[in-house]
DOLOMAR-398530 format. One record per atom (N, C-alpha, C): x, y, z. Coordinates in pm, whole numbers, padded with zeros to 5 digits, always signed. Layout:
<nodes>
XYZ...
</nodes>
This chain:
<nodes>
-03183+04227-16380-03090+04336-16413-03062+04422-16292-03171+04467-16223-03154+04561-16115-03080+04499-15997-03105+04370-15968-03039+04308-15855-02891+04279-15883-02854+04278-16011-02714+04253-16045-02630+04380-16040-02694+04496-16029-02619+04622-16025-02543+04635-15894-02426+04697-15900-02345+04711-15779-02414+04794-15673-02510+04879-15714-02581+04963-15616-02641+04879-15505-02694+04763-15541-02769+04683-15444-02677+04607-15350-02546+04612-15374-02450+04553-15282-02401+04654-15179-02446+04777-15190-02407+04881-15095-02491+04868-14969-02430+04859-14852-02509+04852-14729-02597+04975-14715-02714+04956-14656-02807+05067-14638-02741+05180-14560-02659+05143-14463-02593+05246-14380-02497+05331-14459-02454+05282-14577-02357+05357-14657-02424+05457-14750-02555+05454-14759-02625+05548-14845-02611+05690-14792-02571+05780-14878-02556+05920-14839-02685+05995-14874-02781+05990-14784-02908+06054-14809-02898+06206-14793-02974+06276-14875-02978+06422-14871-03098+06464-14787-03076+06528-14672-03188+06566-14586-03282+06667-14652-03237+06732-14760-03321+06829-14829-03411+06762-14933-03389+06635-14960-03467+06567-15063-03608+06541-15012-03711+06557-15098-03849+06537-15054-03871+06398-14995-03940+06387-14884-03963+06255-14822-04062+06168-14897-04146+06229-14982-04246+06153-15056-04231+06182-15206-04228+06077-15286-04202+06090-15429-04307+06011-15507-04357+06071-15615-04451+06004-15706-04387+05995-15844-04379+05873-15897-04324+05849-16030-04437+05797-16118-04466+05867-16228-04581+05834-16312-04536+05779-16447-04588+05662-16480-04572+05604-16613-04674+05674-16703-04627+05768-16786-04717+05851-16864-04804+05773-16961-04750+05666-17021-04829+05587-17113-04947+05522-17044-04923+05467-16927-05031+05404-16849-05134+05509-16807-05086+05623-16759-05176+05729-16714-05264+05777-16829-05203+05805-16943-05276+05864-17056-05381+05767-17109-05343+05639-17125-05438+05541-17175-05555+05521-17078-05526+05522-16949-05631+05505-16848-05727+05622-16850-05674+05743-16860-05758+05862-16862-05844+05865-16988-05788+05826-17102-05864+05822-17226-05978+05721-17217-05951+05608-17155-06055+05506-17141-06169+05557-17054-06137+05639-16955-06239+05693-16866-06306+05817-16924-06257+05864-17039-06309+05987-17100-06302+06103-17002-06193+06107-16927-06177+06210-16823-06086+06321-16873-06098+06438-16811-06008+06549-16837-05874+06514-16773-05766+06504-16852-05637+06463-16793-05587+06557-16683-05618+06686-16695-05575+06780-16591-05643+06749-16458-05775+06733-16464-05848+06702-16341-05809+06565-16288-05789+06469-16377-05750+06336-16334-05617+06339-16261-05522+06418-16312-05393+06429-16246-05406+06494-16108-05478+06607-16103-05491+06677-15975-05561+06590-15871-05666+06520-15912-05738+06434-15819-05651+06317-15774-05574+06260-15868-05487+06149-15832-05380+06194-15733-05319+06310-15760-05214+06357-15670-05268+06388-15531-05387+06446-15524-05445+06477-15394-05481+06350-15317-05532+06250-15389-05565+06123-15324-05440+06055-15270-05333+06060-15346-05207+05999-15302-05150+06073-15181-05153+06206-15185-05105+06285-15071-05187+06254-14946-05317+06238-14964-05406+06206-14852-05370+06071-14791-05347+05971-14879-05314+05837-14829-05180+05835-14759-05085+05915-14808-04953+05918-14746-04948+06008-14623-05046+06099-14613-05046+06194-14503-04938+06299-14515-04916+06346-14640-04812+06446-14664-04873+06568-14732-04804+06680-14722-04848+06803-14786-04782+06825-14921-04664+06766-14940-04587+06786-15063-04553+06651-15123-04549+06646-15256-04522+06522-15327-04440+06555-15451-04311+06523-15447-04225+06546-15563-04266+06448-15674-04302+06503-15791-04364+06421-15895-04283+06425-16025-04265+06306-16084-04200+06293-16214-04295+06222-16309-04299+06268-16434-04389+06213-16535-04307+06175-16657-04312+06047-16696-04231+05996-16806-04323+05957-16922-04294+06012-17040-04387+05990-17152-04314+06001-17285-04389+05974-17393-04335+05991-17527-04336+06138-17566-04259+06170-17668-04258+06305-17723-04376+06320-17818-04474+06407-17786-04597+06415-17867-04572+06445-18014-04483+06539-18044-04460+06576-18184-04392+06463-18260-04301+06392-18195-04237+06279-18262-04336+06165-18284-04424+06145-18186-04528+06043-18200-04619+06076-18319-04657+06203-18331-04743+06247-18440-04675+06223-18575-04546+06257-18583-04474+06250-18710-04441+06106-18751-04416+06018-18654-04363+05886-18688-04461+05771-18663-04566+05796-18583-04651+05684-18542-04798+05700-18579-04835+05807-18649-04975+05828-18683-04989+05855-18833-05114+05861-18876-05143+05895-19015-05149+06046-19037-05120+06122-18931-05115+06268-18935-05248+06328-18981-05355+06268-18937-05488+06320-18967-05519+06438-18877-05632+06501-18900-05673+06614-18816-05694+06568-18671-05748+06447-18653-05768+06395-18518-05634+06365-18451-05539+06313-18529-05405+06287-18475-05340+06416-18428-05355+06521-18508-05297+06650-18471-05365+06706-18346-05495+06688-18337-05569+06732-18220-05519+06660-18095-05495+06528-18108-05443+06450-17995-05305+06498-17954-05220+06532-18054-05086+06581-18024-05092+06712-17946-05175+06804-17992-05188+06933-17924-05241+06915-17783-05338+06823-17768-05394+06797-17635-05286+06746-17540-05202+06656-17588-05097+06603-17503-04991+06709-17472-04955+06790-17571-04858+06896-17548-04910+06996-17446-05038+07030-17454-05097+07122-17357-05099+07060-17217-05123+06929-17211-05123+06862-17082-04984+06863-17020-04882+06839-17100-04745+06841-17049-04706+06981-17001-04753+07083-17073-04730+07221-17030-04797+07246-16896-04918+07192-16880-04990+07204-16753-04913+07137-16640-04857+07019-16667-04781+06950-16564-04660+07032-16518-04592+07093-16614-04476+07175-16577-04519+07295-16492-04634+07350-16522-04686+07460-16441-04719+07414-16299-04745+07284-16284-04771+07226-16153-04641+07177-16086-04528+07219-16143-04395+07185-16090-04367+07035-16095-04419+06972-16198-04392+06830-16222-04270+06820-16313-04181+06728-16281-04064+06702-16364-04108+06614-16482-04113+06671-16602-04159+06598-16720-04038+06554-16802-04035+06424-16835-03926+06370-16917-03987+06301-17037-03942+06342-17158-03997+06289-17282-03893+06202-17354-03945+06104-17428-03857+06009-17494-03903+05987-17638-03807+05944-17720-03836+05920-17861-03859+05773-17890-03821+05731-18011-03849+05596-18056-03724+05532-18114-03726+05399-18118-03621+05322-18185-03687+05208-18263-03616+05156-18364-03668+05046-18444-03650+04915-18370-03758+04835-18364-03753+04709-18290-03866+04618-18339-03853+04488-18318-03960+04395-18351-04073+04413-18251-04192+04441-18300-04308+04467-18214-04427+04385-18263-04531+04379-18180-04656+04313-18220-04749+04416-18279-04798+04390-18399-04894+04480-18463-05021+04403-18497-05132+04474-18501-05262+04411-18528-05296+04430-18675-05310+04320-18749-05334+04327-18893-05481+04311-18930-05569+04323-18830-05710+04304-18853-05757+04164-18821-05663+04072-18806-05696+03933-18774-05628+03887-18646-05502+03924-18628-05427+03878-18512-05307+03970-18490-05241+03953-18375-05118+04025-18348-05002+03947-18410-04922+04014-18491-04811+03947-18559-04683+04027-18535-04567+03958-18527-04440+04029-18509-04398+04100-18637-04350+04221-18622-04303+04297-18738-04207+04404-18689-04128+04456-18778-04037+04565-18743-04117+04694-18727-04090+04763-18619-04162+04887-18596-04091+04975-18496-04148+05092-18473-04091+05187-18379-04152+05167-18240-04067+05169-18139-04113+05158-18001-04047+05268-17919-04109+05299-17806-04052+05399-17718-03913+05355-17671-03825+05449-17660-03686+05418-17626-03650+05476-17490-03624+05389-17393-03566+05431-17266-03662+05467-17156-03794+05458-17179-03890+05503-17078-03882+05417-16951-03893+05285-16968-03894+05197-16851-03765+05208-16770-03653+05217-16840-03524+05229-16771-03518+05359-16692-03569+05467-16751-03569+05597-16682-03659+05595-16559-03774+05529-16569-03865+05519-16455-03799+05441-16342-03739+05326-16376-03671+05245-16274-03556+05323-16210-03483+05398-16292-03373+05479-16239-03424+05584-16143-03535+05650-16179-03592+05752-16091-03634+05692-15958-03692+05573-15961-03731+05506-15837-03610+05483-15747-03502+05433-15806-03383+05402-15727-03311+05528-15679-03304+05630-15764-03242+05756-15724-03318+05819-15609-03451+05814-15615-03533+05869-15507-03505+05797-15376-03493+05666-15384-03461+05587-15265-03323+05624-15212-03226+05632-15300-03088+05659-15261-03073+05797-15200-03146+05895-15253-03129+06032-15207-03208+06065-15081-03297+05976-15038-03357+05998-14908-03509+05995-14898-03578+05967-15008-03724+05958-15001-03764+05840-14913-03865+05861-14831-03914+05754-14742-04033+05682-14802-04124+05758-14865-04241+05701-14931-04224+05717-15081-04226+05605-15153-04204+05606-15298-04324+05544-15365-04392+05624-15448-04517+05581-15512-04493+05566-15661-04535+05451-15716-04530+05429-15860-04673+05423-15912-04704+05510-16008-04834+05507-16075-04813+05438-16208-04840+05308-16210-04819+05227-16330-04882+05091-16307-04890+05013-16414-04941+04877-16401-04843+04774-16451-04723+04817-16488-04626+04733-16557-04545+04647-16461-04548+04515-16480-04473+04424-16393-04322+04437-16412-04276+04505-16518-04132+04525-16536-04070+04601-16420-04151+04672-16344-04097+04751-16232-04096+04673-16101-04125+04543-16106-04128+04465-15983-03992+04464-15913-03884+04441-15987-03753+04427-15924-03706+04554-15852-03710+04672-15917-03667+04791-15842-03758+04819-15723-03889+04797-15739-03978+04820-15626-03953+04720-15514-03928+04595-15550-03901+04494-15447-03773+04526-15371-03674+04575-15443-03548+04613-15378-03570+04724-15277-03648+04826-15316-03680+04936-15225-03765+04884-15108-03859+04796-15140-03948+04738-15040-03870+04671-14927-03756+04610-14962-03678+04534-14864-03581+04620-14784-03573+04749-14813-03482+04838-14740-03554+04896-14619-03500+04878-14500-03564+04934-14380-03582+05085-14390-03698+05133-14348-03724+05276-14349-03782+05327-14479-03796+05240-14579-03854+05279-14708-03990+05211-14724-04087+05286-14775-04221+05232-14795-04260+05246-14941-04302+05135-14999-04342+05131-15140-04495+05140-15150-04541+05223-15242-04683+05235-15273-04701+05214-15423-04813+05154-15462-04849+05139-15603-04986+05200-15623-04998+05286-15725-05125+05351-15757-05170+05308-15896-05301+05289-15913-05356+05250-16042-05501+05289-16054-05552+05291-16177-05689+05336-16200-05792+05224-16189-05749+05101-16196-05837+04988-16169-05749+04865-16152-05796+04771-16072-05710+04660-16032-05666+04573-16149-05751+04556-16251-05714+04471-16364-05597+04527-16443-05575+04657-16434-05468+04720-16513-05335+04718-16442-05330+04664-16320-05205+04664-16243-05160+04519-16223-05034+04493-16255-04981+04358-16244-04988+04307-16101-05019+04178-16089-05024+04117-15957-04891+04124-15885-04781+04121-15962-04649+04130-15901-04629+04263-15829-04688+04370-15883-04678+04500-15816-04769+04506-15695-04892+04460-15712-04986+04463-15599-04937+04375-15484-04856+04273-15517-04801+04187-15414-04700+04255-15324-04654+04373-15364-04557+04449-15283-04624+04555-15197-04757+04553-15189-04829+04660-15120-04887+04615-14986-04818+04519-14921-04859+04476-14787-05005+04433-14786-05036+04330-14871-05172+04276-14882-05274+04383-14924-05229+04475-15008-05319+04576-15061-05331+04702-14978-05270+04705-14860-05281+04823-14774-05215+04944-14838-05112+04921-14917-05041+05032-14981-05071+05040-15131-05185+04982-15171-05231+05001-15308-05333+05115-15309-05309+05214-15394-05397+05331-15401-05481+05322-15526-05609+05292-15509-05701+05280-15621-05753+05419-15657-05715+05467-15774-05752+05602-15818-05884+05605-15893-05945+05488-15913-06074+05482-15980-06184+05475-15875-06269+05578-15867-06377+05576-15767-06464+05452-15782-06507+05399-15670-06590+05279-15672-06716+05302-15756-06742+05211-15847-06860+05222-15931-06843+05314-16050-06723+05371-16066-06702+05463-16179-06712+05388-16311-06773+05451-16408-06790+05391-16539-06753+05492-16647-06753+05444-16768-06726+05533-16881-06823+05650-16880-06771+05771-16894-06854+05890-16886-06941+05910-17010-06895+05861-17125-06968+05881-17249-07086+05784-17253-07208+05837-17250-07328+05753-17244-07393+05735-17382-07329+05778-17488-07385+05763-17621-07400+05616-17658-07497+05582-17742-07510+05443-17787-07389+05403-17869-07352+05276-17857-07235+05225-17928-07278+05126-18036-07211+05132-18148-07233+05037-18256-07106+04952-18261-07119+04828-18216-07000+04749-18183-06957+04654-18294-06826+04642-18306-06762+04543-18392-06684+04449-18301-06705+04319-18319-06633+04222-18238-06504+04181-18306-06396+04176-18229-06265+04134-18279-06226+04008-18203-06202+03900-18275-06167+03774-18211-06020+03740-18236-05977+03627-18179-05841+03576-18197-05734+03666-18139-05767+03737-18033-05663+03809-17960-05583+03708-17878-05456+03738-17847-05374+03643-17771-05420+03634-17626-05498+03531-17592-05555+03518-17458-05450+03490-17352-05327+03456-17394-05222+03427-17296-05162+03553-17236-05198+03670-17289-05144+03794-17235-05192+03817-17093-05101+03867-17008-05138+03900-16871-05236+04018-16871-05329+04022-16775-05430+04129-16772-05371+04269-16772-05252+04288-16710-05195+04422-16705-05150+04472-16842-05144+04381-16943-05107+04421-17078-05228+04447-17167-05348+04425-17113-05467+04439-17196-05485+04583-17243-05445+04681-17161-05463+04819-17205-05376+04849-17326-05262+04776-17341-05179+04791-17460-05249+04732-17581-05315+04617-17564-05391+04556-17672-05506+04648-17712-05571+04709-17614-05678+04804-17643-05628+04914-17734-05510+04964-17702-05452+05072-17782-05424+05025-17925-05369+04902-17940-05339+04850-18074-05466+04832-18156-05570+04778-18092-05697+04759-18163-05756+04894-18202-05753+04989-18109-05809+05122-18138-05735+05189-18251-05601+05178-18252-05522+05240-18357-05559+05182-18494-05588+05051-18498-05623+04988-18625-05758+05037-18677-05857+05049-18588-05994+05078-18631-06025+05228-18635-05937+05310-18582-05967+05453-18574-05985+05517-18711-05924+05457-18813-05936+05515-18948-06077+05504-19005-06161+05419-18943-06298+05402-18993-06394+05506-18936-06356+05569-18825-06445+05668-18766-06422+05684-18617-06509+05762-18553-06493+05792-18410-06522+05669-18325-06428+05638-18236-06442+05525-18144-06471+05577-18004-06574+05523-17943-06607+05562-17806-06523+05485-17707-06512+05355-17727-06431+05275-17636-06395+05142-17699-06297+05075-17638-06258+04939-17673-06259+04858-17545-06329+04744-17547-06342+04662-17427-06287+04523-17454-06193+04480-17369-06136+04346-17378-06224+04251-17297-06251+04133-17351-06334+04034-17281-06263+03986-17155-06340+03922-17064-06285+03878-16936-06169+03780-16953-06175+03696-17056-06067+03600-17077-05956+03657-17165-05977+03776-17220-05873+03843-17297-05857+03797-17440-05944+03709-17490-05926+03654-17624-06002+03730-17732-06087+03824-17693-06163+03902-17791-06186+04043-17738-06235+04128-17828-06259+04267-17790-06381+04319-17865-06441+04424-17811-06549+04494-17878-06507+04639-17899-06520+04683-18022-06488+04821-18058-06620+04897-18071-06641+04995-17985-06765+05071-17986-06753+05198-18069-06818+05200-18184-06817+05317-18271-06933+05411-18236-06912+05538-18262-07015+05637-18235-07122+05638-18344-07087+05589-18465-07181+05595-18577-07194+05457-18642-07316+05420-18675-07345+05288-18729-07274+05264-18862-07272+05364-18951-07209+05348-19082-07061+05314-19068-06994+05377-18971-06852+05351-18949-06830+05207-18902-06916+05160-18812-06904+05022-18762-06927+04922-18875-07026+04949-18959-07055+04859-19070-06940+04854-19169-06878+04970-19194-06764+04973-19285-06646+04896-19227-06620+04911-19098-06510+04841-19032-06531+04690-19040-06655+04647-19016-06684+04504-19021-06674+04449-19163-06706+04532-19259-06704+04489-19398-06562+04484-19455-06478+04580-19417-06344+04590-19475-06246+04499-19403-06250+04492-19270-06156+04410-19196-06192+04263-19213-06094+04177-19228-06120+04035-19259-06179+03956-19143-06147+03994-19019-06186+03909-18907-06308+03955-18830-06322+04087-18800-06430+04127-18710-06569+04099-18766-06663+04078-18673-06802+04059-18710-06884+04166-18642-06979+04223-18712-07064+04326-18654-07149+04264-18545-07145+04327-18427-07221+04272-18315-07325+04368-18266
</nodes>
């Protein structure tokens, strides 16, 4: 799609760059960021500040124009959750985080939902069904990347793991005077197609400290979930984690969800034994592990 746009037929010399535009730009995929931070049990505010400082350090810049693209928390609560007390708490937490980002002079863009065929987890497997999906997020992120390039940014950083952004990043990568960077919280969550644009990893910014592990040290009572689609690319596993967690969250507090190395199964770690036993008993496929 992106290579077919007339923009890419414009000679580089014809670009009317704005000398006032920030030379370094960070574009954040909010869904990827939020899921990664939740998995690490980290404070999203601190995670953002640390990530931005690490990126500025790697680029050698003092300023970083930042855009954050995400779902609308209140619409997500109303249309995509059971509207439980925990769901409401999550909505407020996300709204407060977005308010914090605006206070940090981050450009926040929120999106709603549209009806589309999606994969849902029925307790046994992922099956296609009609459902609500985010509307316009990926297109807006790709547009921001290209607009930043067109207006004069020299260093363009994408914080995401989605291979859908390979084409716009590759286009920028091939333009003289433009440098592409990819940032992620761990290598498995970032598509190989994106890491392939980082000059053999030199321009890949790993935001997960070496040896970092889940902060929550409580014992886990695990339920094993089998028959996950092992053909999924590793960069999509965090989406599967989210689907599995959404299904089992109604049984009780979940500490974490871990996808196996081959991607065909998962372990759901509950904080309480009774909740794990109920999940294993009610769901048709999982076995208590």
